[in-house]
C-alpha positions, -999 to 999 in steps of 0.1 A, spaced: -441 -97 -508 -443 -63 -525 -426 -51 -557 -430 -22 -581 -434 -23 -618 -442 1 -647 -469 -14 -668 -478 -5 -703 -514 4 -708 -533 -21 -729 -558 -44 -717 -594 -54 -709 -600 -85 -730 -629 -80 -751 -654 -99 -769 -666 -90 -801 -670 -121 -823 -701 -117 -844 -710 -84 -829 -715 -52 -848 -698 -28 -824 -687 -1 -848 -712 27 -853 -730 30 -886 -709 50 -911 -676 44 -892 -654 24 -914 -625 20 -889 -626 25 -851 -604 54 -842 -572 46 -823 -563 62 -790 -532 68 -770 -527 47 -738 -503 60 -712 -483 38 -689 -494 33 -653 -473 27 -623 -486 1 -598 -473 -19 -569 -483 -55 -564 -489 -69 -529 -499 -104 -517 -505 -132 -519 -538 -136 -500 -552 -171 -502 -585 -190 -497 -581 -227 -503 -570 -230 -540 -578 -194 -548 -551 -167 -546 -555 -129 -548 -530 -101 -552 -538 -64 -550 -525 -37 -573 -518 -3 -557 -515 30 -574 -528 65 -577 -565 69 -585 -568 76 -622 -599 97 -621 -623 112 -596 -656 101 -611 -681 85 -587 -692 55 -607 -723 34 -600 -722 -2 -612 -750 -17 -633 -763 -39 -604 -766 -9 -581 -784 11 -608 -809 -17 -614 -816 -21 -577 -822 16 -573 -841 19 -606 -816 46 -617 -809 27 -649 -831 7 -674 -817 -20 -696 -840 -37 -721 -844 -54 -754 -843 -32 -785 -876 -25 -803 -865 -52 -828 -849 -76 -802 -814 -89 -810 -793 -114 -791 -762 -94 -796 -773 -60 -786 -795 -45 -758 -802 -9 -750 -795 10 -718 -807 44 -704 -789 60 -674 -814 81 -656 -791 93 -629 -766 122 -626 -737 97 -621 -716 78 -645 -725 42 -649 -698 15 -652 -709 -18 -669 -685 -46 -661 -677 -74 -686 -696 -105 -674 -725 -86 -657 -754 -111 -658 -790 -101 -665 -822 -119 -658 -853 -116 -680 -859 -101 -715 -863 -126 -743 -833 -145 -730 -809 -141 -701 -777 -122 -712 -742 -112 -702 -726 -78 -709 -698 -86 -734 -674 -58 -726 -668 -31 -699 -680 4 -708 -691 37 -693 -726 51 -697 -727 89 -691 -753 106 -669 -787 112 -684 -776 92 -714 -807 86 -733 -809 52 -749 -776 37 -760 -766 3 -774 -749 -24 -752 -732 -55 -767 -744 -87 -752 -745 -125 -755 -772 -150 -745 -764 -173 -716 -795 -195 -721 -802 -214 -753 -838 -225 -753 -860 -194 -747 -869 -165 -770 -900 -151 -754 -909 -132 -723 -906 -96 -713 -886 -66 -725 -869 -54 -693 -840 -70 -674 -834 -73 -637 -805 -82 -614 -798 -118 -607 -801 -129 -571 -764 -136 -568 -745 -107 -584 -712 -125 -591 -699 -122 -627 -701 -149 -653 -670 -171 -650 -639 -165 -671 -645 -194 -695 -679 -180 -704 -666 -145 -708 -636 -156 -728 -658 -176 -751 -675 -144 -761 -641 -129 -772 -623 -130 -805 -599 -158 -796 -592 -183 -824 -618 -210 -828 -638 -201 -797 -656 -168 -803 -693 -163 -808 -727 -172 -794 -724 -209 -800 -691 -210 -780 -708 -192 -752 -737 -217 -751 -712 -246 -751 -693 -231 -721 -725 -225 -703 -736 -260 -707 -702 -274 -697 -701 -252 -665 -736 -261 -655 -729 -298 -659 -697 -295 -638 -715 -274 -611 -741 -301 -608 -715 -328 -606 -692 -310 -581 -716 -289 -561 -750 -305 -566 -766 -273 -581 -797 -277 -603 -794 -282 -640 -830 -282 -652 -828 -252 -677 -803 -239 -702 -796 -207 -683 -763 -201 -666 -782 -180 -640 -798 -212 -626 -764 -225 -615 -748 -193 -604 -778 -182 -584 -782 -216 -567 -779 -221 -529 -749 -244 -535 -729 -218 -555 -740 -191 -530 -725 -211 -502 -691 -211 -520 -694 -174 -526 -702 -167 -489 -672 -187 -477 -649 -167 -501 -665 -135 -490 -658 -143 -453 -622 -150 -461 -613 -122 -486 -640 -96 -489 -626 -71 -464 -592 -71 -480 -597 -41 -504 -611 -19 -476 -578 -22 -457 -558 -8 -487 -571 26 -497 -546 29 -526 -557 -4 -542 -570 1 -577 -567 -34 -591 -567 -72 -584 -550 -103 -598 -566 -137 -593 -551 -172 -596 -567 -206 -594 -546 -238 -586 -514 -217 -589 -522 -203 -623 -528 -166 -628 -561 -162 -646 -569 -125 -647 -556 -91 -637 -579 -60 -637 -572 -23 -630 -600 2 -625 -602 40 -626 -602 44 -589 -604 27 -555 -641 33 -551 -650 14 -582 -627 -15 -573 -644 -18 -539 -677 -23 -557 -665 -48 -583 -639 -68 -563 -663 -91 -544 -682 -100 -576 -651 -108 -596 -633 -127 -568 -663 -147 -558 -668 -157 -594 -633 -172 -593 -642 -189 -560 -668 -208 -580 -642 -217 -607 -618 -228 -579 -644 -250 -564 -652 -266 -598 -615 -271 -605 -603 -282 -571 -578 -310 -572 -583 -329 -540 -561 -318 -511 -531 -311 -533 -517 -277 -525 -513 -254 -555 -480 -239 -565 -471 -208 -544 -471 -175 -563 -454 -142 -555 -459 -106 -567 -432 -111 -593 -453 -138 -610 -481 -112 -614 -457 -87 -629 -444 -113 -653 -479 -122 -664 -487 -86 -670 -456 -79 -690 -464 -111 -710 -446 -117 -743 -443 -104 -778 -472 -88 -794 -488 -111 -821 -517 -89 -831 -533 -56 -822 -567 -41 -831 -592 -14 -822 -629 -20 -818 -657 6 -815 -685 0 -789 -704 33 -792 -696 70 -798 -677 74 -765 -663 39 -758 -634 22 -777 -614 -10 -772 -578 -17 -779 -569 -54 -779 -535 -71 -781 -529 -108 -785 -496 -117 -769 -473 -148 -767 -481 -172 -738 -518 -171 -746 -523 -138 -728 -546 -111 -742 -544 -76 -729 -565 -46 -739 -579 -14 -727 -614 0 -727 -613 38 -731 -641 62 -724 -636 95 -744 -601 84 -751 -592 78 -714 -586 42 -701 -613 31 -676 -607 -7 -675 -574 -25 -680 -573 -63 -681 -550 -92 -687 -566 -125 -693 -552 -160 -694 -565 -174 -727 -555 -210 -720 -586 -232 -717 -583 -256 -687 -593 -292 -691 -627 -299 -678 -626 -318 -645 -639 -354 -646 -655 -373 -618 -634 -403 -606 -649 -437 -613 
């Protein structure tokens, strides 16, 4: 089923509890204008209790972005601890002539502790060293090296861990991230049999058991975006509930990020699977409704660095929408379901 809708530009749910994202001397992050964007929703495309929709539209810019994982593999980017290491901030240097796109939920291995990137942002070519907001996804280590590497399975951290890093009432901050990591690792061990011998989320998400779930999802859904050259966004639902919608600057970037985002939801779907019960069927209109959401309850702007800004809106229905803007132009739009699902329990 396909429908068209005009969407206001807000979006990319962001994180920033306990982080100092505003540059020194900047008392208030500058606001920026967000234009509307026209998209068409197609789908559903399903794999077990995971459902995907595509969002189609005109490419918003012609930059040829490289993602963080690609940059690390090719040694075109270096991300490391600061000279005085801090849990909440790393430093990055883009050594290439291409723009670097960091995705919220990118996982890193190494340093003093394993980390996730808190919010999406763009690093310009030949950037020099710039700050990057981060949270720790392991609780017991504060020693080791300075540099960070890719994880062996490059899927993003799950929604609940990413959401715990965000300014949502009663759940933002490092402690909330650790609690979600511990919960997800325990559930992954219970449901999938993955190891749980350390405090790092990477142990679970890089495990053979989780990789098997990701491979099955990839086989079913990975080629989808390649067949739709005008696709610039994706909506994902688990058990009939829409969890997240993302729109990117162009099709090329979506192609790079789509597998990592969707496969992270395949893991969530596996952990939250409810027997053989078939989830409620969704149509494109449900995605449109989720994106249009409800009345605005709060709005704020956050500064990441000199070039990157965030606009965040809390809406009725436990939906948050915001926009990450690079030099005042939106580069990541996201709607996130802020509802926290009940943790599954093993039947006795």
